[in-house]
C-alpha positions as CSV (number, residue, x, y, z in Angstrom):
1,M,126.5,100.4,106.8
2,N,127.2,97.0,108.6
3,T,123.9,95.5,110.0
4,A,126.0,92.8,111.9
5,L,126.6,93.2,115.6
6,P,130.2,94.6,116.3
7,E,132.4,92.5,118.5
8,S,133.2,95.5,120.7
9,S,132.0,99.0,120.8
10,N,131.0,101.8,123.1
11,L,127.7,102.3,121.3
12,D,124.5,102.1,123.2
13,Y,123.1,98.6,122.0
14,D,119.6,99.3,123.2
15,T,119.5,102.5,121.0
16,W,121.3,101.1,117.9
17,V,120.1,97.4,117.8
18,A,116.8,96.3,116.5
19,D,115.2,92.9,117.0
20,A,114.8,91.7,113.5
21,N,111.7,89.7,114.2
22,E,110.1,93.0,115.4
23,A,111.5,95.3,112.8
24,L,110.5,93.2,109.8
25,Q,106.9,92.7,108.7
26,F,105.1,91.4,105.8
27,H,101.9,92.6,104.2
28,L,99.5,91.0,101.5
29,V,98.2,93.6,99.4
30,D,94.8,93.1,97.7
31,T,95.6,95.1,94.5
32,S,91.9,94.6,93.1
33,Q,90.8,97.1,95.7
34,L,92.8,100.0,93.9
35,A,90.0,100.1,91.2
36,E,87.6,101.5,93.9
37,H,89.9,102.7,96.7
38,D,92.7,105.1,97.5
39,A,96.1,103.4,97.5
40,T,96.6,104.6,101.1
41,D,93.4,102.8,102.2
42,V,94.4,99.6,100.4
43,L,98.0,99.6,102.0
44,E,96.2,100.1,105.4
45,A,93.9,97.3,105.0
46,A,96.8,95.0,103.9
47,P,97.2,92.2,106.7
48,G,100.5,92.7,108.3
49,F,102.4,89.9,110.1
50,S,105.8,89.3,111.5
51,P,108.3,86.6,110.9
52,D,109.0,83.7,113.4
53,Y,112.8,83.4,112.3
54,T,115.3,85.8,110.9
55,Y,118.6,84.1,111.9
56,P,119.2,82.7,108.4
57,L,119.7,86.3,107.1
58,F,120.5,88.4,110.3
59,G,122.6,85.9,112.4
60,E,121.7,83.6,115.5
61,K,120.9,86.8,117.7
62,E,118.4,87.9,115.1
63,K,119.5,91.5,115.5
64,I,120.1,94.3,113.1
65,F,122.7,96.8,114.2
66,G,123.0,100.5,113.2
67,F,119.5,102.1,113.3
68,R,117.1,103.8,115.5
69,D,113.3,103.0,115.3
70,L,113.8,100.5,112.4
71,A,110.9,99.5,110.4
72,V,111.5,97.0,107.4
73,D,108.1,96.2,105.4
74,L,107.7,94.0,102.6
75,Y,104.7,94.4,100.5
76,F,103.4,91.5,98.4
77,S,100.6,91.5,95.9
78,Q,98.5,88.7,96.9
79,A,98.4,86.5,93.9
80,A,101.5,87.1,91.7
81,L,103.6,87.9,94.7
82,K,105.2,91.1,93.4
83,C,107.2,92.7,96.2
84,H,108.0,96.0,97.4
85,L,110.4,96.9,100.1
86,S,110.3,100.0,102.5
87,V,113.0,100.7,105.0
88,Q,112.5,103.4,107.6
89,F,114.5,104.5,110.6
90,S,114.8,107.8,112.6
91,A,118.7,107.5,112.6
92,A,121.5,105.2,111.4
93,R,125.2,104.9,111.9
94,T,128.1,102.8,111.1
95,A,129.4,99.9,113.3
96,D,132.5,101.9,114.2
97,G,130.4,105.0,115.1
98,S,132.3,107.1,112.5
99,A,129.2,108.4,110.7
100,V,125.6,109.1,111.6
101,S,122.6,109.9,109.4
102,A,119.3,110.9,110.6
103,V,116.3,109.8,108.5
104,K,112.9,111.2,109.4
105,A,109.7,110.0,107.8
106,E,107.2,112.5,106.7
107,E,104.6,111.2,109.0
108,P,104.6,109.4,112.4
109,R,104.9,105.5,112.2
110,S,103.1,103.0,114.5
111,P,105.5,100.9,116.5
112,P,106.9,98.1,114.3
113,A,104.8,95.2,115.8
114,K,101.6,97.1,115.4
115,R,101.9,99.1,112.1
116,A,99.8,98.3,109.1
117,R,100.6,101.3,106.7
118,L,103.5,102.0,104.5
119,A,105.0,105.4,105.4
120,T,106.5,107.5,102.8
121,D,109.6,106.0,101.0
122,T,111.1,109.3,100.3
123,A,112.4,111.0,103.5
124,V,114.5,113.9,104.7
125,A,118.0,112.7,105.2
126,S,121.0,114.2,107.2
127,S,124.3,113.2,108.4
128,S,127.3,114.3,110.5
129,S,130.4,112.9,112.0
130,G,129.7,111.3,115.3
131,S,126.8,113.5,116.3
132,H,123.4,114.9,115.0
133,S,124.4,118.6,115.5
134,N,125.6,119.5,112.1
135,E,123.2,117.8,109.5
136,T,123.6,118.0,105.9
137,S,121.4,116.9,103.0
138,Q,121.9,113.3,101.7
139,T,120.4,111.5,99.0
140,S,118.7,108.1,98.9
141,I,120.1,105.1,97.1
142,G,117.8,103.1,94.7
143,G,114.7,104.5,96.4
144,L,116.0,103.5,99.9
145,P,117.3,105.7,102.6
146,Q,121.1,105.8,102.5
147,G,122.3,103.0,104.9
148,A,119.6,100.6,104.1
149,E,121.2,99.0,101.2
150,E,122.7,96.1,103.3
151,I,119.3,95.4,104.5
152,L,118.1,95.2,100.9
153,N,121.0,92.9,100.0
154,K,120.4,90.6,103.0
155,L,116.7,90.3,102.2
156,R,117.4,89.5,98.5
157,E,119.2,86.3,99.5
158,A,115.7,84.9,100.4
159,V,113.2,87.3,98.9
160,V,112.4,88.3,95.0
161,I,112.1,92.0,95.5
162,D,110.9,93.9,92.6
163,S,110.6,97.5,93.9
164,V,112.4,99.7,96.5
165,G,111.4,103.1,94.9
166,D,108.0,104.6,94.1
167,I,105.3,102.6,95.7
168,T,102.6,104.2,93.3
169,K,104.5,102.6,90.3
170,F,104.7,99.3,92.1
171,L,101.1,99.1,92.9
172,S,100.1,99.8,89.2
173,S,102.4,97.1,87.9
174,A,101.4,94.7,90.7
175,R,97.7,95.3,90.1
176,Q,98.3,94.4,86.4
177,A,100.1,91.3,87.5
178,D,97.5,90.2,89.9
179,E,94.7,90.9,87.2
180,A,96.4,88.6,84.7
181,F,97.4,85.9,87.3
182,Q,96.0,82.3,86.8
183,P,97.3,79.6,89.3
184,Y,99.8,77.2,87.8
185,G,99.1,73.6,87.2
186,A,96.0,71.5,87.6
187,R,93.3,72.4,90.0
188,I,92.6,69.3,92.2
189,H,90.2,70.4,94.9
190,E,87.7,73.0,95.8
191,Y,86.3,73.8,99.2
192,R,84.7,76.4,101.3
193,A,85.8,77.7,104.6
194,S,85.3,80.7,106.9
195,A,87.8,83.5,107.5
196,P,90.2,83.0,110.3
197,R,89.4,85.1,113.6
198,D,91.9,87.9,114.1
199,H,93.1,87.4,117.7
200,D,94.8,90.8,117.8
201,E,91.6,92.8,117.5
202,D,90.2,94.9,120.3
203,D,87.4,93.5,122.3
204,E,84.9,96.0,121.1
205,E,85.4,94.5,117.6
206,K,84.7,90.9,118.6
207,G,81.1,91.2,117.3
208,D,82.4,92.1,113.8
209,E,84.9,89.2,113.8
210,E,82.3,86.8,114.8
211,E,80.2,87.9,111.9
212,N,83.1,87.7,109.4
213,A,84.1,84.3,110.7
214,S,80.7,82.9,109.8
215,E,81.1,84.1,106.1
216,L,82.4,81.4,103.9
217,F,85.0,81.9,101.2
218,D,85.9,79.7,98.1
219,Y,89.3,78.0,98.0
220,E,91.2,76.0,95.4
221,I,94.1,73.8,95.6
222,Y,96.4,73.2,92.6
223,H,99.1,70.6,91.8
224,T,102.2,71.7,89.9
225,T,105.7,70.6,89.0
226,F,108.6,72.4,87.7
227,D,107.7,71.3,84.1
228,T,104.9,73.8,84.2
229,P,105.9,76.8,81.9
230,G,106.7,79.9,84.1
231,F,106.2,78.0,87.5
232,A,109.9,78.1,88.4
233,D,110.0,81.7,88.5
234,Y,106.8,81.9,90.5
235,H,108.2,79.2,92.9
236,R,111.1,81.5,93.8
237,R,108.5,84.0,94.8
238,L,106.7,81.3,96.9
239,Q,110.0,80.5,98.6
240,S,110.2,84.2,99.8
241,F,108.4,83.2,103.1
242,L,110.1,79.9,103.5
243,L,113.2,80.8,105.6
244,F,111.0,83.1,107.9
245,Y,108.5,80.5,109.1
246,I,110.0,77.0,108.8
247,E,113.0,76.5,111.1
248,G,116.0,74.9,109.3
249,A,114.5,75.2,105.9
250,S,116.3,75.4,102.6
251,F,115.5,76.1,98.9
252,I,114.7,73.0,96.9
253,E,116.3,72.1,93.5
254,E,114.3,73.3,90.5
255,N,116.0,70.8,88.2
256,D,114.9,67.8,90.3
257,P,111.9,66.4,88.3
258,H,110.6,64.5,91.5
259,W,109.1,67.5,93.2
260,D,105.3,68.0,93.5
261,I,104.2,71.5,94.6
262,Y,100.7,72.1,96.0
263,T,99.4,75.7,96.3
264,I,96.2,76.9,98.0
265,Y,94.4,80.0,96.8
266,Q,91.4,82.1,97.9
267,R,89.1,82.7,94.9
268,R,86.5,85.5,95.0
269,K,84.9,88.3,92.9
270,S,86.2,91.6,93.1
271,E,84.2,94.9,93.3
272,A,84.6,95.1,89.5
273,N,83.2,91.6,89.3
274,T,86.5,90.0,88.1
275,T,87.8,86.8,89.4
276,V,90.8,87.5,91.8
277,Y,93.0,85.0,93.7
278,A,95.1,85.2,96.9
279,L,97.8,82.9,98.0
280,V,96.8,81.1,101.2
281,G,99.8,78.5,101.6
282,Y,101.7,75.8,99.9
283,A,103.5,72.5,100.2
284,T,106.2,70.6,98.5
285,V,106.5,66.9,98.3
286,H,109.4,64.7,97.0
287,R,108.6,61.5,95.3
288,F,111.3,58.8,96.4
289,F,111.7,55.8,94.2
290,N,110.8,52.6,96.0
291,Y,112.1,49.5,94.2
292,P,110.9,47.8,91.9
293,D,108.3,50.4,90.6
294,R,106.6,52.1,93.4
295,I,107.1,55.6,95.1
296,R,107.3,56.8,98.6
297,P,106.2,60.6,98.8
298,R,107.8,62.7,101.6
299,I,106.2,66.0,102.6
300,S,109.3,68.4,102.8
301,Q,107.8,72.1,103.2
302,Y,104.5,73.0,104.5
303,L,103.4,76.5,105.1
304,I,100.1,78.2,105.7
305,L,100.7,82.1,105.5
306,P,99.7,83.8,108.9
307,P,96.7,85.6,108.0
308,Y,95.0,82.4,106.8
309,A,96.0,80.4,109.8
310,G,93.5,78.8,112.2
311,A,90.8,78.3,109.4
312,G,91.5,74.6,108.6
313,H,93.6,75.0,105.4
314,G,96.4,73.0,106.6
315,S,94.2,70.2,107.6
316,T,92.2,70.2,104.4
317,L,95.5,70.2,102.3
318,Y,96.9,67.2,104.4
319,R,93.6,65.3,104.2
320,L,93.7,65.7,100.4
321,L,97.2,64.5,99.9
322,Y,96.7,61.5,102.2
323,E,93.6,60.4,100.3
324,R,95.1,60.8,97.0
325,W,98.1,58.6,98.1
326,L,95.9,56.1,99.7
327,A,94.1,55.7,96.4
328,D,97.2,55.5,94.4
329,P,98.5,51.9,94.0
330,A,102.0,53.2,93.1
331,V,102.4,54.8,96.5
332,T,103.7,52.4,99.2
333,D,103.6,54.9,102.1
334,F,104.3,58.4,102.9
335,S,106.5,60.4,105.4
336,V,107.2,63.8,106.6
337,E,110.7,65.6,106.7
338,D,111.5,66.8,110.2
339,P,108.2,68.0,111.3
340,N,107.9,70.6,114.0
341,D,105.5,70.2,117.0
342,A,102.7,72.3,115.3
343,F,102.8,70.0,112.2
344,S,103.0,66.7,114.2
345,E,99.9,67.8,116.0
346,L,98.0,68.5,112.9
347,R,99.1,65.2,111.3
348,D,98.1,63.3,114.4
349,K,94.6,64.9,114.4
350,C,94.2,64.3,110.6
351,D,95.2,60.7,110.7
352,V,93.5,59.7,113.9
353,R,90.2,61.5,112.7
354,F,90.5,59.5,109.4
355,L,90.8,56.3,111.1
356,L,88.0,56.9,113.6
357,E,85.8,57.8,110.8
358,N,86.8,55.1,108.2
359,V,87.8,52.0,110.1
360,P,85.5,50.0,112.3
361,A,86.7,49.2,115.8
362,D,86.7,45.5,115.1
363,Q,89.2,46.1,112.0
364,L,91.8,47.7,114.2
365,P,94.6,45.4,115.4
366,T,93.8,44.2,118.9
367,S,97.6,43.8,119.6
368,F,100.8,45.7,118.4
369,D,102.7,42.7,117.6
370,T,105.1,43.1,114.6
371,Q,102.9,41.3,112.0
372,A,99.6,43.1,113.1
373,L,101.3,46.5,112.9
374,K,102.9,45.6,109.5
375,E,99.5,44.8,108.0
376,F,97.9,47.9,109.5
377,R,100.5,50.3,108.1
378,H,100.7,48.7,104.7
379,K,97.1,49.1,104.4
380,W,96.8,52.5,105.5
381,K,100.3,53.7,104.2
382,F,101.5,55.0,107.5
383,G,105.3,54.8,108.5
384,A,106.0,52.5,111.4
385,R,106.2,55.1,114.0
386,Q,103.3,57.1,112.9
387,A,101.1,53.8,112.6
388,A,101.9,52.8,116.1
389,R,101.3,56.3,117.5
390,C,97.7,56.4,115.9
391,L,96.9,52.9,117.1
392,E,98.1,53.8,120.6
393,I,95.8,56.9,120.7
394,I,92.9,55.2,119.3
395,T,93.1,52.2,121.7
396,L,93.3,54.6,124.7
397,K,90.4,56.6,123.4
398,R,88.2,53.4,123.2
399,L,89.4,51.8,126.5
400,D,87.1,51.2,129.3
401,P,88.6,53.0,132.3
402,N,87.4,50.3,134.6
403,D,88.8,47.5,132.5
404,K,92.1,46.8,134.4
405,A,93.3,44.1,132.2
406,A,92.9,46.2,129.0
407,L,94.6,49.1,130.6
408,R,97.5,46.9,131.5
409,R,97.7,45.5,127.9
410,Y,97.7,49.0,126.6
411,R,100.5,50.0,129.0
412,L,102.7,47.1,128.2
413,Q,102.3,47.5,124.5
414,V,103.3,51.2,124.6
415,K,106.4,50.5,126.7
416,K,107.3,47.7,124.4
417,R,107.2,50.1,121.4
418,I,109.1,52.7,123.5
419,Y,111.8,50.2,124.4
420,L,112.2,48.9,120.8
421,Q,112.6,52.5,119.6
422,N,115.3,53.5,122.2
423,Q,116.9,50.0,122.6
424,D,120.4,51.3,122.1
425,T,120.1,53.9,124.9
426,L,118.1,51.6,127.3
427,I,120.2,48.6,126.9
428,S,123.2,50.5,128.4
429,M,121.3,51.1,131.7
430,D,121.1,48.7,134.6
431,H,117.9,46.8,135.2
432,Q,116.3,49.1,137.7
433,E,117.4,52.4,135.8
434,R,115.9,51.0,132.7
435,I,112.5,50.2,134.4
436,Q,112.4,53.6,135.9
437,K,113.2,55.3,132.5
438,L,110.4,53.3,130.7
439,D,107.9,54.3,133.4
440,E,108.9,58.0,133.1
441,T,108.7,58.0,129.3
442,F,105.4,56.0,129.4
443,K,103.8,58.5,131.7
444,A,104.8,61.5,129.6
445,V,103.6,59.7,126.5
446,D,100.2,58.7,128.1
447,E,99.6,62.3,129.3
448,G,100.5,63.7,126.0
449,Y,97.9,61.3,124.3
450,K,95.2,62.3,126.9
451,E,95.8,66.0,126.2
452,F,95.8,65.3,122.5
453,M,92.3,63.5,122.7
454,Q,90.7,66.6,124.4
455,S,91.6,68.6,121.3
456,L,89.9,66.1,118.8
């Protein structure tokens, strides 16, 4: 079976090509529930979420060729991250159309984007040469339907998969692993937060959602390095989510001693009154040397798992990291590696809120000249660009809209910063074009700031 798209074929693409982002789904299984509940109920209750990206494994078009009604489910135990793979489809064929096999699940499946249960791994399989008319019995390979092994191989490039066979055996071993699990490293913070609201629920369930959202849960944040015994193996499981949610992500080097890893867990009591953990998210930070004896941390990877998004965990972790670095005399400043729009917004909100809460207005620079900006960023350990951005937002927020002189100073300061950051491009333009471009850029920045302030 070749899951890549063929260059040319008479095959019906709509029939035999699956959108990988829709076909693939992750599930976090609360194995502690197995003590009191049937396995089917536990699997049905496992939150399901789809990837944002699958191109690192399935190509730029993010398509999987050769299957009808494809459903690929990865079930993770919520603490130890033991993983089971299930692959289901109604029919499969080779890229050249020379062989066809039909695989029928024992029970109907929900559409891939909506499904939340694990259908039976063992299935009735059949095949023929080019049609479905003469079906013959066919065995599965390694617990998967025949034809699915290439999907398994692709996923194993990113995911640590423990089981593709008997889901019952997997749940038993995963439950034992979760019961024995203790977070790696040192606990550096505890906090309480409400459960995120599930935006996909039906309207009639909103009352239950609002009640659940008011319930507070306990969370812990841990700091770990690769020197911690056993953590390198666990980190490979953490990375299972990386390529699917961070665009352009790559795995980090485990033999580099300058990595710090921060993990967030939900902590609660099970029905059997034992302490259980569930992974919420994690971040990696690289400590760069800054001559002669200081460091510059850089946030490299930052991920909150989708079932926990929207509850403030990302902001809590960022604020914790910033305050630790601010208090550490060895840290000169910190940066973020290629932040996406969502992280940039989170960072801006955290930084601006911190400054508004902790820096009196009369202690902020009244101008953005080089020396004032340098002193400000060194004191608060921001990079030059982030320091200027935060100051501009705070200045605009505190401006009197009727003070024309102050508005003009603000406008000129922002334009000056834009010019200096884009000098190589702007200097090649003629005078009138340069003025026009600066005006357009300033208006876009100003509108972005005003929209941002509404979210504070």
